[in-house]
C-alpha positions in Angstrom: -73.8 53.1 -16.7 -70.0 53.0 -16.9 -68.7 49.5 -17.6 -65.7 48.6 -15.5 -63.4 46.3 -17.3 -61.7 43.7 -15.1 -58.4 42.3 -16.0 -58.2 38.5 -16.3 -57.1 36.8 -13.2 -53.4 35.8 -13.2 -52.3 32.7 -11.4 -49.5 34.0 -9.1 -47.9 30.6 -9.0 -47.6 30.4 -12.8 -46.3 34.0 -12.9 -43.6 33.2 -10.4 -42.6 30.1 -12.3 -42.4 32.0 -15.5 -40.3 34.8 -14.0 -38.0 32.3 -12.3 -37.3 30.4 -15.6 -36.8 33.7 -17.4 -34.3 34.8 -14.8 -32.6 31.4 -14.9 -32.4 31.5 -18.7 -30.9 35.0 -18.6 -28.4 33.9 -15.9 -27.3 30.9 -18.0 -26.9 33.1 -21.0 -24.9 35.6 -19.1 -22.6 33.1 -17.2 -22.6 30.3 -19.8 -18.9 29.6 -19.5 -19.2 29.1 -15.7 -22.1 26.7 -16.3 -20.0 24.9 -18.9 -17.2 24.5 -16.3 -19.7 23.2 -13.8 -21.3 20.8 -16.2 -18.8 17.8 -15.7 -19.3 18.0 -11.9 -23.1 18.1 -12.3 -23.0 15.1 -14.7 -20.8 13.2 -12.3 -23.1 13.6 -9.4 -26.2 12.8 -11.5 -24.6 9.6 -12.8 -22.7 8.3 -9.8 -24.7 9.7 -6.9 -28.3 10.5 -7.8 -28.7 7.8 -10.5 -27.9 4.8 -8.3 -30.6 6.0 -5.8 -33.1 3.8 -7.5 -31.3 0.9 -5.9 -32.4 2.1 -2.4 -35.5 -0.1 -2.9 -33.2 -3.1 -2.4 -33.4 -2.4 1.3 -37.2 -3.0 1.2 -37.0 -6.2 -1.0 -35.6 -9.7 -0.7 -33.2 -9.0 -3.5 -32.2 -11.8 -5.8 -29.6 -11.2 -8.5 -31.4 -13.5 -11.0 -34.8 -11.8 -10.6 -33.4 -8.3 -10.6 -34.4 -5.3 -8.5 -37.9 -4.8 -9.8 -38.9 -8.4 -9.8 -37.6 -9.2 -6.3 -40.3 -9.8 -3.7 -41.2 -6.9 -1.4 -40.6 -7.4 2.3 -41.1 -3.9 3.7 -39.0 -3.0 6.8 -38.1 -6.6 7.7 -34.4 -6.0 7.3 -34.5 -2.8 9.3 -36.2 -4.7 12.2 -33.6 -7.5 11.8 -30.8 -5.0 12.2 -32.3 -3.2 15.2 -32.7 -6.6 16.9 -29.2 -7.7 16.0 -26.9 -8.6 18.8 -24.2 -6.3 17.6 -26.5 -3.3 16.9 -25.6 -1.2 20.0 -21.9 -2.1 19.7 -21.8 -0.9 16.1 -23.6 2.4 17.0 -21.4 3.0 20.0 -18.1 2.3 18.1 -19.1 4.4 15.1 -20.2 7.3 17.2 -17.2 7.3 19.6 -14.7 7.2 16.8 -16.3 10.1 15.1 -16.7 12.0 18.4 -13.0 11.6 19.2 -12.1 12.7 15.7 -14.3 15.7 16.2 -12.6 16.5 19.5 -9.0 15.8 18.6 -8.7 15.6 14.7 -10.9 18.5 13.7 -9.0 21.2 15.7 -5.6 19.9 14.7 -5.5 21.6 11.2 -6.8 24.8 12.7 -4.0 24.9 15.3 -1.4 24.1 12.6 -2.7 26.8 10.4 -2.6 29.4 13.2 1.0 28.4 14.0 2.1 28.5 10.4 0.4 31.9 10.0 2.7 33.3 12.8 5.9 32.2 11.1 8.0 35.0 9.7 10.7 33.0 8.0 9.1 32.0 4.7 11.6 29.3 3.9 10.9 27.5 7.2 7.2 27.9 6.7 7.4 26.3 3.3 9.4 23.4 4.6 6.9 22.8 7.4 4.0 23.0 5.0 5.6 20.5 2.6 6.5 18.0 5.3 3.0 18.2 6.9 1.3 17.8 3.4 3.2 14.7 2.3 1.4 12.1 4.5 -1.8 13.0 2.8 -0.5 11.5 -0.5 0.5 8.2 1.1 -1.8 5.3 0.3 -4.0 4.0 3.2 -2.5 0.6 2.6 1.0 2.0 3.0 0.0 3.9 6.1 -1.4 0.8 7.8 1.7 -1.2 6.8 3.8 1.5 8.5 1.5 1.3 11.6 1.9 -2.5 11.7 5.7 -2.2 11.5 5.9 0.6 14.1 3.6 -1.1 16.6 4.9 -4.6 16.6 6.7 -6.1 19.6 10.1 -5.1 18.2 8.7 -2.0 16.4 10.0 1.6 16.6 7.4 2.6 19.2 8.0 -0.3 21.6 11.8 0.2 21.3 11.3 3.8 22.3 9.1 2.8 25.2 11.7 0.3 26.2 14.1 3.1 26.9 11.9 4.1 29.8 11.4 0.6 31.0 7.9 0.1 29.6 7.0 -3.4 28.5 6.2 -3.9 24.8 2.5 -3.3 23.9 0.7 -5.1 21.1 -1.2 -2.0 20.1 -3.1 -3.5 17.2 -4.2 -6.5 19.2 -5.6 -4.7 22.2 -9.1 -3.2 21.8 -8.4 -0.3 24.2 -5.6 1.0 21.9 -7.4 0.7 18.6 -9.1 4.1 18.7 -5.9 5.9 19.8 -3.9 4.4 17.0 -6.6 5.0 14.4 -7.3 8.7 15.3 -3.6 9.5 15.9 -2.5 8.1 12.5 -5.5 10.0 10.9 -4.3 13.3 12.5 -0.7 12.7 11.3 -2.0 11.9 7.7 -4.5 14.8 7.4 -3.3 17.7 9.5 -1.2 19.3 6.8 -3.8 18.9 4.0 -6.6 20.1 6.2 -4.7 23.3 7.1 -4.7 24.5 3.5 -8.2 25.8 3.5 -7.7 27.7 6.8 -4.5 29.3 5.5 -6.3 30.4 2.4 -9.0 31.9 4.6 -6.4 33.7 6.7 -4.9 35.3 3.7 -8.2 37.1 3.0 -8.3 38.8 6.5 -7.8 42.5 6.2 -4.3 43.4 7.3 -5.6 46.7 8.7 -7.3 44.7 11.5 -3.9 43.5 12.6 -2.4 47.0 12.5 -5.3 48.3 14.6 -4.8 45.4 17.1 -1.0 46.2 17.4 -1.7 49.9 17.9 -4.1 48.9 20.8 -1.2 46.9 22.3 -2.4 43.4 21.4 0.2 40.7 21.5 0.6 38.2 18.7 -1.4 35.7 20.8 -4.3 38.2 21.3 -4.2 39.1 17.6 -4.6 35.5 16.7 -7.4 35.1 19.3 -9.3 38.3 18.4 -8.6 38.8 14.7 -7.5 35.6 13.0 -9.9 33.2 14.6 -13.0 35.4 14.1 -11.8 36.0 10.5 -11.8 32.2 9.7 -14.8 31.4 12.0 -17.3 31.0 9.0 -15.0 28.5 7.4 -14.6 26.6 10.7 -18.4 26.5 11.2 -19.1 25.3 7.7 -16.6 22.5 8.0 -17.8 21.7 11.5 -21.4 21.3 10.2 -20.2 18.9 7.4 -18.2 17.0 10.0 -21.2 16.6 12.2 -23.2 15.5 9.2 -20.9 12.5 8.8 -20.8 11.6 12.5 -22.1 8.1 11.7 -19.8 7.4 8.8 -16.3 6.0 9.1 -14.3 5.0 6.0 -14.1 1.2 6.2 -10.9 0.8 4.1 -8.5 1.8 6.9 -10.4 0.0 9.7 -10.6 -3.2 7.6 -6.9 -3.1 7.1 -6.2 -2.4 10.8 -8.8 -4.4 12.8 -9.0 -8.1 13.6 -11.4 -10.3 15.6 -9.5 -9.4 18.8 -10.3 -5.7 18.4 -13.9 -6.0 17.1 -15.1 -4.8 20.5 -13.9 -1.3 19.8 -13.1 -1.4 16.1 -16.2 -2.8 14.4 -18.3 0.0 13.0 -21.4 0.2 10.7 -19.4 0.4 7.5 -17.3 -2.6 8.2 -20.3 -4.6 9.3 -22.1 -3.7 6.0 -19.0 -4.8 4.1 -18.9 -8.2 5.8 -22.7 -8.7 5.4 -23.0 -7.3 1.9 -19.8 -8.5 0.2 -18.6 -11.5 2.2 -22.0 -13.0 3.0 -23.8 -11.6 -0.1 -26.7 -10.3 2.1 -27.4 -7.4 -0.3 -30.8 -6.4 1.0 -29.7 -6.4 4.7 -26.6 -4.4 4.0 -28.6 -1.9 1.9 -31.0 -1.5 4.8 -28.2 -0.8 7.2 -26.6 1.6 4.8 -29.9 3.5 4.3 -30.4 3.7 8.1 -26.9 5.2 8.4 -27.5 7.7 5.7 -30.8 8.9 7.3 -29.1 9.4 10.6 -26.3 11.4 8.9 -28.9 13.5 7.1 -30.7 14.2 10.3 -27.5 15.3 12.1 -26.6 17.5 9.2 -30.0 19.2 9.2 -29.9 19.7 13.0 -26.3 21.0 13.0 -27.2 23.5 10.2 -30.3 24.7 12.0 -28.5 25.3 15.2 -25.6 27.0 13.5 -28.0 29.3 11.6 -29.6 30.4 14.9 -26.5 30.7 17.0 -23.9 32.1 14.5 -26.0 33.1 11.5 -23.7 30.9 9.4 -25.1 27.9 7.6 -25.1 25.8 4.5 -28.5 27.0 3.4 
């Protein structure tokens, strides 16, 4: 009788893991200098972003500085429930969402439009001047920008003097809730439009010039070239940045708002980040502010995941 020798069973999972680590080892050896360049960035994120994540447990504890994080008593979701029942809960959600929504509608397309206009300029000296002038506000401190806004929007400020030419009564812009979002978003566009256009101009420079030549041969005007060649050429960049923007829909930088708002404008200006600042820093309610911040982060992560999934299905462009 012929004896059939069977090969020992191989665990496919182990085999895959070994092959993966071998491939990774070879890739590191082959691209070692690239990994060395990326190492400081990786270390930065590990220390300052992933390392502090152990502190998330503060949101589920009645944190006491003297007892420390591990020894503080566990309270579960009490602080989350307290936030959901808070009188200002819906106002905070509404203000945060509306400010981000208006930024998505008005501020997000602004750098794209500026980049399209700059791309059509043929006089290089004029293009460089416009780029330089539009970039400069990005390098101005937020404190200085808000100081300029306060000076410009006062009763005797530049804006009210200009409105007075047309017989319009002076408006206290920073003291009226209905004007806060307009001033905040408008100043943000002015400060970031030039800097934001850089990435789109870089993407436009990679578009094949033969596409423009073919469009001109077909009789396409410069507007139609921009519509059918330039915009599709930078569409992947636009989609990626749009996904990232949607992923931060519930986040608003508190520095500028804190400098701009006051109790008279809380109705439209108070957002989650400013509320966390007041509760966590001014009132020393660390556990409550950590719970609110964690809730905000979970919402942002959910929006990012949904936006990425929808983009992957609709445009076949996604982050992962």
